[in-house]
N, C-alpha and C positions, 0 to 999 in steps of 0.2 A: 238358766243355769248355764247350759251349752254355748250362750251367746260369749260367756266369759272366757271361753277356751279358744275361741276362734282371733284368730290374727288378721290383723290387717296388713295390706303391704306385701312386698313379694321377701321382704330378706325376713329368714328365720331368728328366730332369739338365740342369742350365745349361751352355750352351756358351758358350765365350768367343769374342768376334767378334774379327776379326783386323782391329785397329784403326791406319792409318797415321796419324802423324803430321802433321798441315795445317802446309802453310807460308803463314808467315803473308804478307798483303798489305801492298803498298808502300801503297794508298788510307788506310788508317787502322787505327791500332792498337786492337783490341777489348777490353774488359776484362769479363772473366765475374763476373759476380755470382751469387755462391755462398749459395744459401737466407738471404736475408734479407727479413725481414719486410717488408709492398708498403710501410709508413710509411719504412723506413730506406734503400730505394731512391732514388737522385737520380738524375734525369733531366737528361739537359745540357739546354745551351738549344738547339742546335740540334737536337735531338730533338723540341724542344718546338715549336720553328718549324715543323719538319717535320709534325707533329702537326696545328698549327693551320692550315697551308698543306692539307692535306689534307683536312680537316673542311671548311675553305671552298671548296674544290673539289668536294666533293662536295654541299655543299648549293647551290651554284650551279646544277651538273649537276640537280640533284634540280627545282631552281625553273625551269630553264628545260624541261626534259621536261614538268614539270608544266605550264607556260606552251602548249606546242607542243599539249599533248594538249587543253587546255582549247580554246585555237584551232580546232584541228581541228573537236573538238565542236561548236562555234559555225557552223563550216562545215558542216558535217553537217546541221543544223536548217535552214542556210538554204535550202541545196539541196533538201532534202526540201519547205522550203516552196515553192520556185520549184516543182517536180515537182508538189505540190500545186493550185497555182496554174495552170499547165499546163492540168491534166487538167480544172479547172472552167473555161480558156475554152474548149476544145473541145467540151464538153460544149452550152455557153452556143450556139457557131457552131453547133452540129448543130441545136440546136432554134429558133435564129436562121431557120436554113434551112430547117426545116419549117413557118415558121409564116409564111416568105415564100411555098412554094409552096401552101399552104391559102388567104393568101389571093390569091392568083394565080388559082387555081378558083374562088373565090368572085368574083370580079373579072366570072366569065364569063358573057355574059348569058343561053346555055341554062341554067347553073345558077340565076341570079337567077331566072328564071321558073319552073324545079323547083322551086324552095322554095317561092315566091309561089303558087303550084298546091296545093301538098301541103300546108304550114304553115298557110297564112292563108288557105285557100280561097278564092283570085281566080279572075277568070278576063279571057278578052279582054272587049273590047267590040265590040259587036254593031250594025250599020246602026243598027237601034231604039233602043238607046240614047245616039246619038250624039246632041248639041243644037245646034243655030248659032245663034248670037246676033249679029243684024245692030245696028251702031251708027252714029249719026248722025258725019257727017266732022268736025260741029265741033270745035275745039280746045278742050279742059277744062285747058288751062294759063295759069293768069291773068299776066301781066304784070306786073312789081314797077310801082305808079304813082308812089312817092317815089322819089328817087335814091338810094343810101347812099355817103353819103361816108366813107372813111375817113382819122383823122387820122393826121400823120406821126407819130410817138413821138421827141419830140427829147430829148439827153441833159439831165441835171441842169443841166450848165454851157450848153450853150446855151440852157435857159430862161429861167436867172438874167440872162445877158445880153440878151434880148429885152426880161425884166423893166424890166431900169434901162434901158436906150436907148429905149424905144418908151413911155415912160410919159408 
């Protein structure tokens, strides 16, 4: 009896599925189209409208997401630019502070004297190098012999009236 159950071959036997008849819905009555070529299938106007709405909705959603993505990329570029400018600003501020310190150190009289002695070979004056000059007490500034008179500048209208009435 065990031999009767053994199947010879590679394909298993086909089982019939338990199919329950479906209840018709009250919403709409669907018609099943059986094996018609694609050209012969007619789509109702409602289905066409739904397909068009779905297509337009998907296109609008795609454009919206594309716009958001593009705007975010622009924001990201501007943010990176601001960060780069901030780094450059901080570097310039540090350099500016270093230059201020160098200037303050350079203005120190001891540093100036040291640089003058070392680089320029300068030395302090001695009493032998000092030469005193006596000047007469006479004043060398000459006073102006002629008096300079500045003319008043009149407007063109005043000049015109002056010429008319004083001739």
